[in-house]
N, CA, C and O atoms as a CHARMM CRD file, in Angstrom:
* protein
*
  272
    1    1 MET  N   -234.59700  78.30600  29.43600 PROA 1      0.00000
    2    1 MET  CA  -233.05400  78.29500  29.98200 PROA 1      0.00000
    3    1 MET  C   -233.45300  79.45300  30.97100 PROA 1      0.00000
    4    1 MET  O   -234.36500  80.27800  31.01300 PROA 1      0.00000
    5    2 LYS  N   -232.48900  79.18000  31.65900 PROA 2      0.00000
    6    2 LYS  CA  -232.12000  80.05500  33.23300 PROA 2      0.00000
    7    2 LYS  C   -230.74100  80.93700  33.02100 PROA 2      0.00000
    8    2 LYS  O   -229.93000  80.57200  32.17000 PROA 2      0.00000
    9    3 THR  N   -230.61700  81.55300  33.44400 PROA 3      0.00000
   10    3 THR  CA  -229.08000  82.19400  34.00800 PROA 3      0.00000
   11    3 THR  C   -228.87300  82.19100  35.37300 PROA 3      0.00000
   12    3 THR  O   -229.59300  82.56900  36.29800 PROA 3      0.00000
   13    4 LEU  N   -227.64000  81.64500  35.34400 PROA 4      0.00000
   14    4 LEU  CA  -227.22400  81.46200  36.83200 PROA 4      0.00000
   15    4 LEU  C   -225.96500  82.53000  36.89700 PROA 4      0.00000
   16    4 LEU  O   -225.28600  82.49300  35.87100 PROA 4      0.00000
   17    5 ARG  N   -225.48600  83.53000  37.95300 PROA 5      0.00000
   18    5 ARG  CA  -224.73500  84.17900  38.50600 PROA 5      0.00000
   19    5 ARG  C   -223.85900  83.89600  39.64000 PROA 5      0.00000
   20    5 ARG  O   -224.32400  83.87400  40.78000 PROA 5      0.00000
   21    6 ASN  N   -222.81100  83.71100  39.44400 PROA 6      0.00000
   22    6 ASN  CA  -221.94000  83.52100  40.72300 PROA 6      0.00000
   23    6 ASN  C   -221.90300  84.87100  41.14100 PROA 6      0.00000
   24    6 ASN  O   -221.91100  85.94600  40.54100 PROA 6      0.00000
   25    7 LEU  N   -221.85300  84.48000  42.51100 PROA 7      0.00000
   26    7 LEU  CA  -222.09300  85.90400  43.79200 PROA 7      0.00000
   27    7 LEU  C   -220.65800  86.04400  44.31300 PROA 7      0.00000
   28    7 LEU  O   -220.19300  87.08800  44.77000 PROA 7      0.00000
   29    8 THR  N   -220.07400  84.99600  44.20700 PROA 8      0.00000
   30    8 THR  CA  -218.94200  85.15800  44.82700 PROA 8      0.00000
   31    8 THR  C   -217.61100  86.00100  43.98500 PROA 8      0.00000
   32    8 THR  O   -217.81700  86.38700  42.83500 PROA 8      0.00000
   33    9 LEU  N   -215.92100  86.30500  44.81600 PROA 9      0.00000
   34    9 LEU  CA  -214.93600  86.58100  44.06200 PROA 9      0.00000
   35    9 LEU  C   -214.22500  86.12000  43.69000 PROA 9      0.00000
   36    9 LEU  O   -213.25600  86.67800  43.17600 PROA 9      0.00000
   37   10 LYS  N   -214.43700  84.46200  43.81200 PROA 10     0.00000
   38   10 LYS  CA  -213.73300  83.72200  43.15500 PROA 10     0.00000
   39   10 LYS  C   -214.35300  82.72600  42.00900 PROA 10     0.00000
   40   10 LYS  O   -215.55000  82.77300  41.72800 PROA 10     0.00000
   41   11 PRO  N   -213.65600  82.03000  41.51900 PROA 11     0.00000
   42   11 PRO  CA  -213.95600  81.04300  40.48500 PROA 11     0.00000
   43   11 PRO  C   -215.33400  80.05000  40.70600 PROA 11     0.00000
   44   11 PRO  O   -215.79400  80.43200  41.78200 PROA 11     0.00000
   45   12 ILE  N   -216.02400  79.17800  40.28800 PROA 12     0.00000
   46   12 ILE  CA  -216.17700  78.41200  41.02700 PROA 12     0.00000
   47   12 ILE  C   -216.92300  77.24100  39.71800 PROA 12     0.00000
   48   12 ILE  O   -217.14600  77.53900  38.54400 PROA 12     0.00000
   49   13 LYS  N   -217.16900  75.97500  40.35400 PROA 13     0.00000
   50   13 LYS  CA  -217.70600  75.02200  39.31600 PROA 13     0.00000
   51   13 LYS  C   -219.10100  74.66400  39.78100 PROA 13     0.00000
   52   13 LYS  O   -219.24900  74.36300  40.96500 PROA 13     0.00000
   53   14 VAL  N   -219.90400  74.66800  39.14300 PROA 14     0.00000
   54   14 VAL  CA  -221.37200  74.06900  38.98400 PROA 14     0.00000
   55   14 VAL  C   -221.66000  72.81700  38.89000 PROA 14     0.00000
   56   14 VAL  O   -221.72000  72.36500  37.74600 PROA 14     0.00000
   57   15 PRO  N   -221.91400  71.91600  40.01300 PROA 15     0.00000
   58   15 PRO  CA  -222.41800  70.51300  39.38300 PROA 15     0.00000
   59   15 PRO  C   -223.74300  70.51200  38.83100 PROA 15     0.00000
   60   15 PRO  O   -224.71300  70.88400  39.49100 PROA 15     0.00000
   61   16 LEU  N   -223.82800  70.06800  37.52400 PROA 16     0.00000
   62   16 LEU  CA  -224.97900  69.89100  36.50000 PROA 16     0.00000
   63   16 LEU  C   -225.50500  68.14400  36.48400 PROA 16     0.00000
   64   16 LEU  O   -224.75400  67.17200  36.55700 PROA 16     0.00000
   65   17 PRO  N   -226.73600  68.13700  36.38800 PROA 17     0.00000
   66   17 PRO  CA  -227.30200  67.03000  36.15100 PROA 17     0.00000
   67   17 PRO  C   -226.11600  66.17500  34.85200 PROA 17     0.00000
   68   17 PRO  O   -225.30100  66.70900  34.10100 PROA 17     0.00000
   69   18 GLY  N   -226.46900  64.71100  35.02100 PROA 18     0.00000
   70   18 GLY  CA  -225.42200  64.08900  33.78600 PROA 18     0.00000
   71   18 GLY  C   -224.05400  64.13100  33.84800 PROA 18     0.00000
   72   18 GLY  O   -223.40000  63.75300  32.87600 PROA 18     0.00000
   73   19 GLY  N   -223.61000  64.46700  34.67800 PROA 19     0.00000
   74   19 GLY  CA  -221.96500  64.39000  35.15200 PROA 19     0.00000
   75   19 GLY  C   -221.52100  65.84800  34.62400 PROA 19     0.00000
   76   19 GLY  O   -220.30900  65.96200  34.44000 PROA 19     0.00000
   77   20 LYS  N   -222.22100  66.84600  34.38500 PROA 20     0.00000
   78   20 LYS  CA  -221.43600  68.18600  33.48500 PROA 20     0.00000
   79   20 LYS  C   -221.52300  69.09900  34.51600 PROA 20     0.00000
   80   20 LYS  O   -222.36300  69.07100  35.41600 PROA 20     0.00000
   81   21 SER  N   -220.53100  70.00900  34.35300 PROA 21     0.00000
   82   21 SER  CA  -220.49100  71.07800  35.23500 PROA 21     0.00000
   83   21 SER  C   -220.66400  72.63600  34.25200 PROA 21     0.00000
   84   21 SER  O   -220.54700  72.61800  33.02700 PROA 21     0.00000
   85   22 LEU  N   -220.87700  73.56900  34.82700 PROA 22     0.00000
   86   22 LEU  CA  -220.67900  75.02500  34.54600 PROA 22     0.00000
   87   22 LEU  C   -219.31600  75.94100  35.59600 PROA 22     0.00000
   88   22 LEU  O   -219.29100  76.35300  36.75600 PROA 22     0.00000
   89   23 ARG  N   -218.50200  75.94500  34.65600 PROA 23     0.00000
   90   23 ARG  CA  -217.71600  77.16100  35.47700 PROA 23     0.00000
   91   23 ARG  C   -217.72000  78.62400  35.21300 PROA 23     0.00000
   92   23 ARG  O   -217.58200  79.10400  34.08800 PROA 23     0.00000
   93   24 LEU  N   -217.86300  79.22200  36.16500 PROA 24     0.00000
   94   24 LEU  CA  -217.97000  80.89500  36.57400 PROA 24     0.00000
   95   24 LEU  C   -216.95800  81.27300  36.94900 PROA 24     0.00000
   96   24 LEU  O   -216.36400  80.78000  37.90800 PROA 24     0.00000
   97   25 GLY  N   -216.54700  82.24500  36.25300 PROA 25     0.00000
   98   25 GLY  CA  -215.69300  83.49900  37.22900 PROA 25     0.00000
   99   25 GLY  C   -216.10900  84.25500  37.85400 PROA 25     0.00000
  100   25 GLY  O   -217.29500  84.48600  37.62000 PROA 25     0.00000
  101   26 PRO  N   -215.49000  85.03700  38.92300 PROA 26     0.00000
  102   26 PRO  CA  -216.58700  85.75800  39.63100 PROA 26     0.00000
  103   26 PRO  C   -217.09400  86.86600  38.86300 PROA 26     0.00000
  104   26 PRO  O   -216.50100  87.55000  38.02900 PROA 26     0.00000
  105   27 LYS  N   -218.35100  86.94200  39.29700 PROA 27     0.00000
  106   27 LYS  CA  -219.55800  87.52600  39.28100 PROA 27     0.00000
  107   27 LYS  C   -219.75600  87.53000  37.84800 PROA 27     0.00000
  108   27 LYS  O   -220.00400  88.58200  37.25900 PROA 27     0.00000
  109   28 GLN  N   -219.63200  86.07500  37.06400 PROA 28     0.00000
  110   28 GLN  CA  -219.81500  85.53100  35.63400 PROA 28     0.00000
  111   28 GLN  C   -221.50100  85.48200  35.88400 PROA 28     0.00000
  112   28 GLN  O   -222.06900  85.69100  36.95600 PROA 28     0.00000
  113   29 ASP  N   -222.19200  85.11200  34.45000 PROA 29     0.00000
  114   29 ASP  CA  -223.01700  84.41500  34.28800 PROA 29     0.00000
  115   29 ASP  C   -223.14500  83.26600  33.80300 PROA 29     0.00000
  116   29 ASP  O   -222.04800  82.96100  33.33500 PROA 29     0.00000
  117   30 GLY  N   -223.86100  82.46900  33.65400 PROA 30     0.00000
  118   30 GLY  CA  -223.70300  81.45100  32.65100 PROA 30     0.00000
  119   30 GLY  C   -225.45600  80.82800  32.45800 PROA 30     0.00000
  120   30 GLY  O   -226.23000  81.24400  33.31900 PROA 30     0.00000
  121   31 THR  N   -225.79300  80.28600  31.84300 PROA 31     0.00000
  122   31 THR  CA  -227.38500  79.46900  31.03200 PROA 31     0.00000
  123   31 THR  C   -226.95800  78.16300  31.45900 PROA 31     0.00000
  124   31 THR  O   -225.81400  77.75100  31.65200 PROA 31     0.00000
  125   32 VAL  N   -228.28600  77.46600  31.59400 PROA 32     0.00000
  126   32 VAL  CA  -228.14100  76.39900  31.65400 PROA 32     0.00000
  127   32 VAL  C   -229.87100  75.84600  31.65000 PROA 32     0.00000
  128   32 VAL  O   -230.77800  76.67700  31.70700 PROA 32     0.00000
  129   33 HSD  N   -230.14300  74.36800  31.57700 PROA 33     0.00000
  130   33 HSD  CA  -231.43000  74.06400  31.13900 PROA 33     0.00000
  131   33 HSD  C   -232.42200  74.53400  32.23200 PROA 33     0.00000
  132   33 HSD  O   -231.84800  74.58800  33.32000 PROA 33     0.00000
  133   34 ASP  N   -233.58300  74.85200  32.28700 PROA 34     0.00000
  134   34 ASP  CA  -234.40000  74.28900  33.44000 PROA 34     0.00000
  135   34 ASP  C   -234.54700  73.93700  34.33700 PROA 34     0.00000
  136   34 ASP  O   -234.67000  74.36900  35.48300 PROA 34     0.00000
  137   35 LYS  N   -234.54600  72.57800  33.57800 PROA 35     0.00000
  138   35 LYS  CA  -234.51300  71.39600  34.75600 PROA 35     0.00000
  139   35 LYS  C   -232.88400  71.06000  35.35800 PROA 35     0.00000
  140   35 LYS  O   -232.84900  69.95300  35.89600 PROA 35     0.00000
  141   36 ALA  N   -231.72000  71.69900  35.36700 PROA 36     0.00000
  142   36 ALA  CA  -230.60500  71.80800  35.98800 PROA 36     0.00000
  143   36 ALA  C   -230.99000  72.55300  37.57100 PROA 36     0.00000
  144   36 ALA  O   -230.48000  72.31500  38.66600 PROA 36     0.00000
  145   37 THR  N   -231.89600  73.36200  37.26600 PROA 37     0.00000
  146   37 THR  CA  -232.03900  74.18700  38.37800 PROA 37     0.00000
  147   37 THR  C   -232.58700  73.98800  39.70700 PROA 37     0.00000
  148   37 THR  O   -232.60300  74.62400  40.76100 PROA 37     0.00000
  149   38 THR  N   -233.11900  72.65500  39.19400 PROA 38     0.00000
  150   38 THR  CA  -233.96200  72.02000  40.58100 PROA 38     0.00000
  151   38 THR  C   -232.59100  70.47200  40.70000 PROA 38     0.00000
  152   38 THR  O   -232.94800  69.30100  40.82800 PROA 38     0.00000
  153   39 HSD  N   -231.59200  70.77400  40.64200 PROA 39     0.00000
  154   39 HSD  CA  -230.54500  69.64800  40.62900 PROA 39     0.00000
  155   39 HSD  C   -230.15800  69.88200  41.95400 PROA 39     0.00000
  156   39 HSD  O   -230.10800  71.07500  42.25300 PROA 39     0.00000
  157   40 GLY  N   -229.74700  68.73800  43.20600 PROA 40     0.00000
  158   40 GLY  CA  -229.34600  69.05000  44.14800 PROA 40     0.00000
  159   40 GLY  C   -228.53300  69.69400  44.98000 PROA 40     0.00000
  160   40 GLY  O   -228.66500  69.98500  46.16900 PROA 40     0.00000
  161   41 ALA  N   -227.29400  69.96900  43.87600 PROA 41     0.00000
  162   41 ALA  CA  -226.20300  70.60200  44.17700 PROA 41     0.00000
  163   41 ALA  C   -226.54300  71.95300  43.59000 PROA 41     0.00000
  164   41 ALA  O   -226.00700  72.81800  44.28300 PROA 41     0.00000
  165   42 VAL  N   -227.21100  72.46400  42.60200 PROA 42     0.00000
  166   42 VAL  CA  -227.75900  74.06900  42.33300 PROA 42     0.00000
  167   42 VAL  C   -228.45700  74.29200  43.09200 PROA 42     0.00000
  168   42 VAL  O   -228.72400  75.48400  43.24700 PROA 42     0.00000
  169   43 VAL  N   -229.02500  73.43600  43.83800 PROA 43     0.00000
  170   43 VAL  CA  -230.31300  74.28300  44.96000 PROA 43     0.00000
  171   43 VAL  C   -229.57100  74.46600  46.09400 PROA 43     0.00000
  172   43 VAL  O   -229.86000  75.48200  46.72500 PROA 43     0.00000
  173   44 ARG  N   -228.64500  73.73500  46.56400 PROA 44     0.00000
  174   44 ARG  CA  -227.59100  73.98800  47.76500 PROA 44     0.00000
  175   44 ARG  C   -226.91900  75.01200  47.63700 PROA 44     0.00000
  176   44 ARG  O   -226.72100  75.71900  48.62500 PROA 44     0.00000
  177   45 MET  N   -226.42700  75.33100  46.45100 PROA 45     0.00000
  178   45 MET  CA  -225.46000  76.66700  46.20500 PROA 45     0.00000
  179   45 MET  C   -226.37600  77.68200  46.35200 PROA 45     0.00000
  180   45 MET  O   -225.98600  78.58300  47.09500 PROA 45     0.00000
  181   46 ILE  N   -227.60900  77.83700  45.81700 PROA 46     0.00000
  182   46 ILE  CA  -228.41400  78.64200  45.92300 PROA 46     0.00000
  183   46 ILE  C   -229.00100  79.46400  47.08800 PROA 46     0.00000
  184   46 ILE  O   -229.26000  80.63900  47.35000 PROA 46     0.00000
  185   47 GLU  N   -229.08200  78.17800  47.68200 PROA 47     0.00000
  186   47 GLU  CA  -229.43900  78.57400  49.15100 PROA 47     0.00000
  187   47 GLU  C   -227.63500  78.71000  49.94500 PROA 47     0.00000
  188   47 GLU  O   -227.49200  79.22100  51.05600 PROA 47     0.00000
  189   48 ALA  N   -227.28700  78.55100  49.70700 PROA 48     0.00000
  190   48 ALA  CA  -225.68600  78.98200  50.15800 PROA 48     0.00000
  191   48 ALA  C   -225.46400  80.54700  50.25700 PROA 48     0.00000
  192   48 ALA  O   -224.85900  81.12600  51.16000 PROA 48     0.00000
  193   49 GLY  N   -226.14300  81.18300  49.02400 PROA 49     0.00000
  194   49 GLY  CA  -225.82400  82.13800  48.60400 PROA 49     0.00000
  195   49 GLY  C   -224.70900  82.49200  47.73300 PROA 49     0.00000
  196   49 GLY  O   -224.33500  83.66400  47.68000 PROA 49     0.00000
  197   50 THR  N   -224.12700  81.54200  47.01800 PROA 50     0.00000
  198   50 THR  CA  -223.22200  81.41000  46.17900 PROA 50     0.00000
  199   50 THR  C   -223.65100  81.82900  44.93800 PROA 50     0.00000
  200   50 THR  O   -223.24300  82.88300  44.45000 PROA 50     0.00000
  201   51 ILE  N   -224.47800  81.06500  44.35300 PROA 51     0.00000
  202   51 ILE  CA  -224.83100  81.55300  43.23800 PROA 51     0.00000
  203   51 ILE  C   -226.50300  82.10600  43.06800 PROA 51     0.00000
  204   51 ILE  O   -227.18200  82.04700  44.09300 PROA 51     0.00000
  205   52 GLU  N   -227.04300  82.54200  42.02600 PROA 52     0.00000
  206   52 GLU  CA  -228.26100  83.36300  41.99000 PROA 52     0.00000
  207   52 GLU  C   -228.54800  83.12900  40.64400 PROA 52     0.00000
  208   52 GLU  O   -227.67800  83.10400  39.77300 PROA 52     0.00000
  209   53 ILE  N   -230.68900  82.82200  40.28700 PROA 53     0.00000
  210   53 ILE  CA  -231.20500  82.56400  39.28700 PROA 53     0.00000
  211   53 ILE  C   -231.37200  84.14100  39.01700 PROA 53     0.00000
  212   53 ILE  O   -231.78100  84.92000  39.87800 PROA 53     0.00000
  213   54 LEU  N   -231.01200  84.50200  37.74800 PROA 54     0.00000
  214   54 LEU  CA  -231.57700  85.79900  37.20300 PROA 54     0.00000
  215   54 LEU  C   -232.78600  86.29200  36.66400 PROA 54     0.00000
  216   54 LEU  O   -232.78800  85.99900  35.46900 PROA 54     0.00000
  217   55 GLY  N   -233.57600  86.75900  36.90100 PROA 55     0.00000
  218   55 GLY  CA  -234.87100  87.04000  36.19100 PROA 55     0.00000
  219   55 GLY  C   -235.63400  86.19500  36.86700 PROA 55     0.00000
  220   55 GLY  O   -236.65700  85.89400  36.25200 PROA 55     0.00000
  221   56 GLY  N   -235.50400  85.66900  37.97700 PROA 56     0.00000
  222   56 GLY  CA  -236.74100  85.10500  38.25200 PROA 56     0.00000
  223   56 GLY  C   -236.73700  85.00200  40.36100 PROA 56     0.00000
  224   56 GLY  O   -236.01500  85.69600  41.07700 PROA 56     0.00000
  225   57 THR  N   -237.65200  84.05300  40.80500 PROA 57     0.00000
  226   57 THR  CA  -237.20200  83.71600  42.15100 PROA 57     0.00000
  227   57 THR  C   -236.50300  82.80300  42.54500 PROA 57     0.00000
  228   57 THR  O   -235.58200  82.62000  41.74800 PROA 57     0.00000
  229   58 SER  N   -236.47800  82.14800  43.35900 PROA 58     0.00000
  230   58 SER  CA  -236.01500  80.88800  43.86400 PROA 58     0.00000
  231   58 SER  C   -236.31500  79.70000  43.20200 PROA 58     0.00000
  232   58 SER  O   -237.25800  79.80400  42.41800 PROA 58     0.00000
  233   59 VAL  N   -235.65500  78.30900  43.30400 PROA 59     0.00000
  234   59 VAL  CA  -236.17100  77.47800  42.72900 PROA 59     0.00000
  235   59 VAL  C   -237.54900  76.75700  43.17700 PROA 59     0.00000
  236   59 VAL  O   -237.59900  76.32000  44.32600 PROA 59     0.00000
  237   60 GLY  N   -238.53200  76.63000  42.43100 PROA 60     0.00000
  238   60 GLY  CA  -239.85900  75.99000  43.01300 PROA 60     0.00000
  239   60 GLY  C   -240.72600  76.99200  43.10800 PROA 60     0.00000
  240   60 GLY  O   -241.89100  76.61500  43.23200 PROA 60     0.00000
  241   61 HSD  N   -240.51100  78.43400  43.08900 PROA 61     0.00000
  242   61 HSD  CA  -241.22900  79.44300  43.15100 PROA 61     0.00000
  243   61 HSD  C   -241.64400  79.87400  41.74800 PROA 61     0.00000
  244   61 HSD  O   -240.71600  79.92400  40.94200 PROA 61     0.00000
  245   62 GLY  N   -242.71800  80.15900  41.35100 PROA 62     0.00000
  246   62 GLY  CA  -242.98400  80.89900  39.98100 PROA 62     0.00000
  247   62 GLY  C   -243.28800  82.41800  40.50000 PROA 62     0.00000
  248   62 GLY  O   -243.69100  82.86900  41.57200 PROA 62     0.00000
  249   63 PRO  N   -242.90200  83.01700  39.21400 PROA 63     0.00000
  250   63 PRO  CA  -243.01500  84.21600  39.42800 PROA 63     0.00000
  251   63 PRO  C   -244.22300  85.27300  39.66000 PROA 63     0.00000
  252   63 PRO  O   -245.20500  85.24400  38.91800 PROA 63     0.00000
  253   64 ALA  N   -244.08500  86.40800  40.94600 PROA 64     0.00000
  254   64 ALA  CA  -245.11100  86.80500  41.29300 PROA 64     0.00000
  255   64 ALA  C   -246.01900  87.46700  40.14400 PROA 64     0.00000
  256   64 ALA  O   -245.29700  87.98700  39.29300 PROA 64     0.00000
  257   65 THR  N   -247.14500  87.57800  39.91800 PROA 65     0.00000
  258   65 THR  CA  -248.07900  88.24100  38.80000 PROA 65     0.00000
  259   65 THR  C   -248.89800  89.32800  39.39700 PROA 65     0.00000
  260   65 THR  O   -249.60000  90.15600  38.81800 PROA 65     0.00000
  261   66 GLY  N   -248.69200  89.17800  40.56600 PROA 66     0.00000
  262   66 GLY  CA  -249.45700  90.79100  41.20000 PROA 66     0.00000
  263   66 GLY  C   -251.29900  90.22800  41.12300 PROA 66     0.00000
  264   66 GLY  O   -252.17600  90.99500  41.52000 PROA 66     0.00000
  265   67 GLN  N   -251.59800  89.00600  40.63700 PROA 67     0.00000
  266   67 GLN  CA  -253.17500  89.18900  40.49500 PROA 67     0.00000
  267   67 GLN  C   -253.66800  87.99700  41.67000 PROA 67     0.00000
  268   67 GLN  O   -253.05900  86.97800  41.99700 PROA 67     0.00000
  269   68 VAL  N   -254.70000  88.39900  42.06200 PROA 68     0.00000
  270   68 VAL  CA  -255.35600  87.70300  43.11700 PROA 68     0.00000
  271   68 VAL  C   -256.20300  86.69500  42.87800 PROA 68     0.00000
  272   68 VAL  O   -256.75200  86.11600  43.81500 PROA 68     0.00000
């Protein structure tokens, strides 16, 4: 599970796969399945700065481990 945070001061509706959606109030968090973070609409909202994924980096990138 991944946590999404609304970075705006307005309530938003995040479209999810399967016709579902996640409604987030201003500065609120919500959890979604890992696969939902690669959904086109979610990726666009992340790129626009509307939402962020907590505890990690952007979609498609693994966490930095510091190992070489």
